[in-house]
RODO-2510 file (C-alpha; in nm, 4 decimals, decimal comma):
residues 87
     n   res          X          Y          Z
     1     m    -2,9450     1,0406    -2,0322
     2     i    -2,7274     0,7584    -2,1032
     3     t    -2,8037     0,5075    -2,3896
     4     h    -2,6118     0,2162    -2,5252
     5     r    -2,5332     0,4549    -2,8580
     6     e    -2,3654     0,6745    -2,6161
     7     i    -2,1512     0,4267    -2,4544
     8     r    -2,0561     0,2452    -2,8199
     9     d    -1,9555     0,6098    -2,9847
    10     a    -1,7462     0,7256    -2,6640
    11     i    -1,5694     0,3526    -2,6642
    12     d    -1,5464     0,4052    -3,0621
    13     r    -1,4084     0,7717    -2,9578
    14     l    -1,1035     0,6866    -2,6732
    15     r    -1,0127     0,3936    -2,9027
    16     t    -0,9469     0,6390    -3,1868
    17     m    -0,8113     0,9073    -2,9811
    18     s    -0,5183     0,6116    -2,8117
    19     p    -0,5648     0,2575    -2,9814
    20     d    -0,3195     0,1322    -2,7258
    21     s    -0,5006     0,2182    -2,4125
    22     v    -0,7167    -0,0405    -2,2178
    23     l    -1,0302     0,0679    -2,1782
    24     t    -1,2415     0,0354    -1,8630
    25     p    -1,6040     0,1275    -1,7999
    26     g    -1,4765     0,4283    -1,5513
    27     l    -1,2923     0,5395    -1,8343
    28     v    -1,6046     0,5154    -2,0781
    29     y    -1,8053     0,6869    -1,8111
    30     r    -1,5623     0,9833    -1,6956
    31     s    -1,5130     1,0439    -2,1321
    32     l    -1,8991     1,1047    -2,1152
    33     g    -1,8967     1,2918    -1,7519
    34     y    -2,1055     1,0286    -1,5838
    35     r    -2,0876     0,8453    -1,2870
    36     p    -2,2421     0,5383    -1,2236
    37     r    -2,4632     0,5093    -0,8944
    38     c    -2,4489     0,1781    -0,8083
    39     g    -2,2116    -0,0007    -1,0687
    40     g    -2,4939    -0,2997    -1,1525
    41     c    -2,4507    -0,1521    -1,5242
    42     l    -2,0460    -0,1621    -1,5635
    43     s    -2,0338    -0,5235    -1,7053
    44     h    -2,3240    -0,4000    -1,9330
    45     v    -2,0475    -0,1680    -2,0423
    46     v    -1,7576    -0,4187    -2,0239
    47     q    -1,9306    -0,6192    -2,3081
    48     i    -2,0340    -0,3169    -2,5009
    49     i    -1,6445    -0,2578    -2,4924
    50     h    -1,5855    -0,6317    -2,6033
    51     g    -1,8147    -0,5955    -2,9245
    52     l    -2,1458    -0,7908    -2,8291
    53     p    -2,4774    -0,6519    -2,9563
    54     a    -2,6483    -0,4517    -2,7589
    55     e    -2,9803    -0,7041    -2,6840
    56     e    -2,6571    -0,9361    -2,5594
    57     a    -2,4760    -0,6873    -2,3652
    58     a    -2,8220    -0,5886    -2,2001
    59     a    -2,9240    -0,9578    -2,1021
    60     g    -2,5697    -0,9841    -1,9479
    61     a    -2,5834    -0,7251    -1,7531
    62     q    -2,5391    -0,8120    -1,3426
    63     p    -2,8565    -0,7654    -1,0981
    64     c    -2,7586    -0,4262    -0,9165
    65     c    -2,8752    -0,2526    -0,5820
    66     c    -3,1440    -0,0734    -0,7397
    67     q    -3,2663    -0,3764    -0,8924
    68     a    -3,6473    -0,3563    -0,7328
    69     g    -3,6970    -0,0326    -0,9416
    70     g    -3,4564    -0,1265    -1,1906
    71     c    -3,1305     0,0039    -1,2635
    72     a    -3,0989     0,3716    -1,3024
    73     c    -2,8076     0,3356    -1,5225
    74     m    -2,9642     0,1003    -1,7815
    75     a    -3,3166     0,2918    -1,7765
    76     g    -3,1892     0,5577    -1,9381
    77     a    -3,2332     0,7731    -1,6232
    78     d    -2,9531     1,0883    -1,5902
    79     i    -2,6981     0,9109    -1,4082
    80     r    -2,4768     1,2528    -1,3519
    81     e    -2,3697     1,4168    -1,0438
    82     p    -2,6649     1,6703    -1,0321
    83     e    -2,4262     1,9883    -1,1251
    84     l    -2,3462     1,8145    -1,4061
    85     a    -2,6941     1,7005    -1,4905
    86     e    -2,8246     2,0739    -1,5060
    87     g    -2,5591     2,2376    -1,6926
***
């Protein structure tokens, strides 16, 4: 499961390890061992990187290809590759 807190904690760790690095959603996801399915939540991660509170970041997330069922990335569904999710 990926949560706002996991993303926030990953951002904090990355900033501590390398304060001069440019943080990207891809870097955050890789540090967590996740891989987004549709990319619809990437704008949400960018907003978290920029320090928006959870509610504002979620409200600004862009619609994604799995909109009808809700974005698996934001619904707390496990979005890791199957071999990572099982291990």
